[in-house]
C-alpha positions as a Markdown table, in Angstrom:
| # | Residue | x | y | z |
|---|---|---|---|---|
| 1 | Met | -0.1 | 0.1 | 0.0 |
| 2 | Lys | 2.9 | 2.3 | 0.7 |
| 3 | Val | 4.3 | 1.8 | -2.8 |
| 4 | Val | 0.9 | 3.0 | -4.4 |
| 5 | Asn | 0.8 | 6.0 | -2.1 |
| 6 | Asp | 4.4 | 6.7 | -3.0 |
| 7 | Ile | 3.7 | 6.4 | -6.6 |
| 8 | Leu | 0.7 | 8.8 | -6.4 |
| 9 | Glu | 2.5 | 11.3 | -4.4 |
| 10 | Trp | 5.2 | 11.3 | -6.9 |
| 11 | Leu | 2.9 | 11.8 | -9.9 |
| 12 | Ile | 1.2 | 14.7 | -8.2 |
| 13 | Gln | 4.3 | 16.3 | -6.9 |
| 14 | Ser | 6.2 | 16.0 | -10.3 |
| 15 | Gly | 3.1 | 17.3 | -12.3 |
| 16 | Ala | 2.9 | 14.2 | -14.2 |
| 17 | Leu | -0.8 | 13.7 | -13.3 |
| 18 | Ala | -1.5 | 17.3 | -14.5 |
| 19 | Val | 0.1 | 16.3 | -17.7 |
| 20 | Leu | -1.8 | 13.1 | -18.0 |
| 21 | Val | -5.2 | 14.8 | -17.2 |
| 22 | Phe | -4.3 | 17.5 | -19.8 |
| 23 | Phe | -3.6 | 14.9 | -22.5 |
| 24 | Leu | -6.7 | 12.9 | -21.8 |
| 25 | Trp | -8.9 | 15.8 | -21.9 |
| 26 | Gly | -7.4 | 16.9 | -25.2 |
| 27 | Tyr | -8.2 | 13.4 | -26.5 |
| 28 | Ala | -11.6 | 13.2 | -25.0 |
| 29 | Lys | -13.0 | 16.6 | -25.8 |
| 30 | Pro | -13.2 | 16.0 | -29.5 |
| 31 | Leu | -14.9 | 12.8 | -29.0 |
| 32 | Leu | -17.4 | 14.4 | -26.6 |
| 33 | Thr | -18.1 | 17.1 | -29.1 |
| 34 | Ala | -18.5 | 14.8 | -31.9 |
| 35 | Lys | -21.0 | 12.7 | -29.9 |
| 36 | Ala | -23.0 | 15.7 | -28.9 |
| 37 | Lys | -23.1 | 16.9 | -32.7 |
| 38 | Thr | -24.3 | 13.2 | -33.7 |
| 39 | Ala | -27.0 | 13.3 | -31.2 |
| 40 | Lys | -28.4 | 16.6 | -32.4 |
| 41 | Thr | -28.2 | 15.5 | -36.0 |
| 42 | Glu | -30.0 | 12.3 | -35.1 |
| 43 | Gln | -32.6 | 14.3 | -33.3 |
| 44 | Ser | -33.0 | 16.5 | -36.4 |
| 45 | Arg | -33.2 | 13.5 | -38.5 |
| 46 | Gln | -36.1 | 12.0 | -36.3 |
| 47 | Leu | -37.9 | 15.5 | -36.4 |
| 48 | Trp | -37.8 | 15.4 | -40.0 |
| 49 | Thr | -39.1 | 11.9 | -40.4 |
| 50 | Leu | -41.9 | 12.6 | -38.1 |
| 51 | Ala | -42.7 | 15.7 | -39.7 |
| 52 | Glu | -43.0 | 14.1 | -43.0 |
| 53 | Gln | -45.3 | 11.4 | -41.6 |
| 54 | Val | -47.6 | 14.0 | -39.7 |
| 55 | Ala | -47.6 | 16.3 | -42.8 |
| 56 | Lys | -49.3 | 13.4 | -44.8 |
| 57 | Thr | -52.2 | 13.7 | -42.5 |
| 58 | Gly | -52.1 | 17.5 | -42.4 |
| 59 | Val | -52.3 | 17.6 | -46.1 |
| 60 | Val | -55.3 | 15.3 | -46.2 |
| 61 | Leu | -57.0 | 17.1 | -43.6 |
| 62 | Ala | -56.6 | 20.5 | -45.2 |
| 63 | Glu | -57.8 | 19.0 | -48.6 |
| 64 | Gln | -60.9 | 17.6 | -46.9 |
| 65 | Ala | -61.5 | 21.1 | -45.5 |
| 66 | Gly | -61.0 | 22.4 | -49.1 |
| 67 | Val | -63.7 | 20.1 | -50.4 |
| 68 | Thr | -66.4 | 21.3 | -47.7 |
| 69 | Asn | -65.4 | 24.8 | -48.0 |
| 70 | Tyr | -63.8 | 26.8 | -50.7 |
| 71 | Leu | -60.2 | 27.3 | -49.5 |
| 72 | Thr | -57.1 | 28.9 | -51.4 |
| 73 | Ser | -54.0 | 26.9 | -51.7 |
| 74 | Glu | -52.4 | 29.2 | -49.2 |
| 75 | Ala | -55.1 | 28.6 | -46.7 |
| 76 | Lys | -54.8 | 25.0 | -47.1 |
| 77 | Lys | -51.2 | 25.2 | -46.6 |
| 78 | Ser | -51.5 | 27.3 | -43.3 |
| 79 | Lys | -54.0 | 24.8 | -42.0 |
| 80 | Ala | -51.6 | 21.8 | -42.7 |
| 81 | Val | -48.6 | 23.7 | -41.2 |
| 82 | Ala | -50.7 | 24.6 | -38.1 |
| 83 | Tyr | -51.8 | 20.9 | -37.8 |
| 84 | Val | -48.1 | 19.7 | -38.1 |
| 85 | Ile | -46.8 | 22.0 | -35.7 |
| 86 | Ala | -49.6 | 21.2 | -33.0 |
| 87 | Glu | -49.0 | 17.4 | -33.4 |
| 88 | Leu | -45.1 | 17.8 | -33.0 |
| 89 | Lys | -45.8 | 20.0 | -29.9 |
| 90 | Lys | -47.9 | 17.2 | -28.5 |
| 91 | Leu | -45.1 | 14.7 | -29.2 |
| 92 | Gly | -42.6 | 16.9 | -27.5 |
| 93 | Phe | -40.7 | 18.5 | -30.3 |
| 94 | Thr | -40.6 | 22.1 | -29.6 |
| 95 | Met | -37.9 | 23.2 | -31.7 |
| 96 | Ala | -39.8 | 22.9 | -35.1 |
| 97 | Asp | -39.2 | 25.7 | -37.3 |
| 98 | Glu | -42.2 | 26.9 | -39.0 |
| 99 | Thr | -40.5 | 27.4 | -42.3 |
| 100 | Thr | -39.0 | 24.0 | -42.3 |
| 101 | Ile | -42.4 | 22.5 | -41.5 |
| 102 | Ala | -43.9 | 24.7 | -44.4 |
| 103 | Ser | -41.3 | 23.0 | -46.8 |
| 104 | Val | -42.1 | 19.6 | -45.5 |
| 105 | Val | -45.9 | 20.2 | -46.1 |
| 106 | Glu | -45.3 | 21.7 | -49.6 |
| 107 | Lys | -43.3 | 18.6 | -50.3 |
| 108 | Gln | -46.2 | 16.4 | -49.3 |
| 109 | Phe | -48.6 | 18.4 | -51.3 |
| 110 | Ala | -46.3 | 17.9 | -54.2 |
| 111 | Glu | -45.8 | 14.3 | -53.8 |
| 112 | Ser | -49.4 | 13.5 | -53.4 |
| 113 | Lys | -50.9 | 16.0 | -55.7 |
| 114 | Gln | -52.4 | 13.6 | -58.1 |
| 115 | Glu | -53.9 | 11.4 | -55.5 |
| 116 | Ile | -55.3 | 14.5 | -53.7 |
| 117 | Glu | -57.0 | 16.0 | -56.7 |
| 118 | Thr | -58.6 | 12.7 | -57.4 |
| 119 | Ala | -60.0 | 11.9 | -54.0 |
| 120 | Tyr | -60.7 | 15.6 | -53.2 |
| 121 | Pro | -61.6 | 17.8 | -56.1 |
| 122 | Gln | -61.5 | 21.5 | -55.4 |
| 123 | Lys | -65.0 | 23.2 | -55.1 |
| 124 | Ala | -65.5 | 26.6 | -56.9 |
| 125 | Pro | -66.9 | 29.5 | -55.0 |
| 126 | Gln | -70.1 | 29.2 | -57.1 |
| 127 | Gln | -70.5 | 25.5 | -55.9 |
| 128 | Val | -70.1 | 26.3 | -52.3 |
| 129 | Ala | -72.6 | 29.2 | -52.7 |
| 130 | Gln | -75.0 | 27.0 | -54.5 |
| 131 | Glu | -74.8 | 24.3 | -51.6 |
| 132 | Gln | -75.5 | 26.7 | -49.0 |
| 133 | Ala | -78.4 | 28.2 | -51.0 |
| 134 | Asp | -79.6 | 24.6 | -51.2 |
| 135 | Val | -79.1 | 24.1 | -47.5 |
| 136 | Glu | -81.1 | 27.3 | -46.9 |
| 137 | Ala | -84.0 | 26.3 | -49.0 |
| 138 | Gln | -84.1 | 22.8 | -47.2 |
| 139 | Lys | -84.3 | 24.6 | -43.9 |
| 140 | Lys | -87.0 | 26.7 | -45.1 |
| 141 | Asp | -89.1 | 24.1 | -46.6 |
| 142 | Ala | -88.7 | 21.9 | -43.3 |
| 143 | Glu | -89.8 | 25.0 | -41.5 |
| 144 | Leu | -92.8 | 25.5 | -43.9 |
| 145 | Lys | -93.9 | 21.8 | -43.4 |
| 146 | Gln | -93.6 | 22.2 | -39.8 |
| 147 | Thr | -95.6 | 25.3 | -39.8 |
| 148 | Gln | -98.3 | 23.5 | -41.9 |
| 149 | Ala | -98.3 | 20.5 | -39.5 |
| 150 | Asp | -98.9 | 22.8 | -36.8 |
| 151 | Leu | -101.6 | 24.4 | -38.3 |
| 152 | Thr | -103.6 | 21.3 | -39.3 |
| 153 | Ala | -103.1 | 20.1 | -35.6 |
| 154 | Thr | -104.6 | 23.5 | -34.5 |
| 155 | Gln | -107.4 | 23.3 | -37.0 |
| 156 | Asp | -108.2 | 19.7 | -35.8 |
| 157 | Lys | -108.5 | 21.0 | -32.4 |
| 158 | Val | -110.6 | 23.8 | -33.1 |
| 159 | Thr | -112.9 | 21.5 | -35.0 |
| 160 | Ser | -113.2 | 19.0 | -32.2 |
| 161 | Leu | -114.0 | 21.7 | -29.7 |
| 162 | Met | -117.0 | 22.9 | -31.9 |
């Protein structure tokens, strides 16, 4: 045990231990820096992959909204981007850049353009207005039928009272 203590004391007093620590730090620091950079790159890669998957869903939802309402391309894009950012935040990715997400959404729109246009044809403003007018006409027709039924019931009551 005394020999080990003597060796340690000599290393400390001679400065050899400090040189050894300095040498090891010089060797380990680049390895640790590279490891941190690799981890950040891997996290970015995971974010990008996940954003692409979520963007597919966001694009489909935006196109569905475009079918029921007349939405411009920019409105669909912003709706899809907002969806992707919200989903990524739910999954814990808070470092998502809106510009990056917008480019992922644009890529998904471009890749699935043919399928989307076939499945969800875009309505013209006139079609939306016509559909709204049809719905209003159906509501008025239902109200008229209800009023007529109420009138008939009231007339039957009056007749039965006489």
